[in-house]
Structure formats: C-alpha cells, structure tokens
C-alpha positions as CSV (number, residue, x, y, z in Angstrom):
1,X,-15.2,-6.2,3.4
2,X,-14.6,-7.4,-0.2
3,X,-14.3,-11.0,-0.9
4,X,-10.9,-12.6,-1.9
5,X,-12.0,-13.1,-5.5
6,X,-13.2,-9.5,-5.9
7,X,-9.7,-8.3,-4.9
8,X,-7.7,-10.5,-7.4
9,X,-5.3,-8.4,-9.5
10,X,-5.4,-5.5,-7.1
11,X,-2.6,-4.3,-4.9
12,X,-2.5,-4.4,-1.1
13,X,-0.3,-1.8,0.7
14,X,0.5,-2.4,4.3
15,X,1.9,0.7,6.0
16,X,2.3,2.6,9.3
17,X,1.5,6.3,9.5
18,X,4.3,8.4,11.0
19,X,4.7,12.1,11.8
20,X,6.6,12.5,8.5
21,X,4.3,10.5,6.2
22,X,4.2,6.7,6.2
23,X,6.5,3.7,6.5
24,X,5.7,1.0,4.0
25,X,5.6,-2.6,5.3
26,X,4.8,-4.3,2.1
27,X,3.1,-4.0,-1.3
28,X,1.6,-7.1,-2.7
29,X,-0.3,-8.1,-5.8
30,X,-3.4,-9.9,-4.5
31,X,-4.0,-13.5,-5.7
32,X,-5.7,-16.5,-4.2
33,X,-2.8,-17.1,-1.8
34,X,-2.5,-13.6,-0.4
35,X,-3.5,-12.9,3.2
36,X,-5.8,-9.9,3.3
37,X,-5.1,-7.8,6.3
38,X,-7.4,-5.4,8.3
39,X,-6.4,-1.9,9.4
40,X,-5.8,-1.5,13.1
41,X,-7.2,1.2,15.3
42,X,-5.0,4.0,16.5
43,X,-3.1,6.8,14.9
44,X,0.2,4.9,14.4
45,X,-1.1,1.4,14.0
46,X,-0.7,-0.7,10.8
47,X,-3.1,0.4,8.1
48,X,-4.0,-1.3,4.8
49,X,-4.9,0.3,1.5
50,X,-6.2,-1.6,-1.5
51,X,-5.5,0.0,-4.9
52,X,-6.7,-1.1,-8.4
53,X,-3.6,-0.4,-10.5
54,X,0.1,0.1,-10.2
55,X,-0.3,3.8,-11.1
56,X,-2.8,4.1,-8.2
57,X,-0.3,2.6,-5.8
58,X,2.4,5.0,-7.0
59,X,0.0,7.9,-6.6
60,X,-1.1,6.8,-3.1
61,X,2.5,6.4,-1.9
62,X,3.5,9.7,-3.5
63,X,0.8,11.6,-1.7
64,X,1.6,9.9,1.7
65,X,5.4,9.8,1.5
66,X,6.6,13.3,2.3
67,X,9.9,14.6,0.9
68,X,10.0,12.1,-2.0
69,X,9.9,12.8,-5.7
70,X,7.5,10.9,-8.0
71,X,10.5,9.1,-9.7
72,X,11.8,8.0,-6.3
73,X,8.4,6.7,-5.4
74,X,8.1,4.7,-8.6
75,X,11.5,3.1,-7.9
76,X,10.5,2.3,-4.3
77,X,7.2,0.7,-5.4
78,X,8.9,-1.5,-8.0
79,X,11.5,-2.6,-5.5
80,X,8.8,-3.6,-2.9
81,X,6.7,-5.6,-5.3
C-alpha cells in the first residue's frame, strides 16, 4: 500500500458495486488529514479507487456508472468533492 505522503494530491473514490454500475459513497482529495480506506472483499462490498487527476476520476466514474452521460458524470463528481 502506498504511504500517506505518496498519495497527497490524489483523489480517493469510495464506492459500492451494484448490478447496474456503482453507487458512490465519497470522492475526496487526499491530504494529510484524509483517512485512507482499504477495499473490502466480496462482490458488493465497499471498494476504494485512487486516481491521480480530476479527469481520471471523471473517466473512472463514467466507465463504471451505467446510463450516465459524461456531462452528468462531471456534474456529479464536482458535487461530491
């Protein structure tokens, strides 16, 4: 696992897989006060994805969220940050 300082400035996405894509729990910009979570085992357990940039976050959510346009995903990501 990466150390806390290596992850500064990256984004942590906490989500739960569903049959129709994912349900996003939170999207956080990682700093020294951010709790870093581990992914749980199991198909529908909480998962964590670390992305480098905001564009990477949008791309990840766009690929995982079925039935959403890229513009809707951008608005969702901005609202969650």
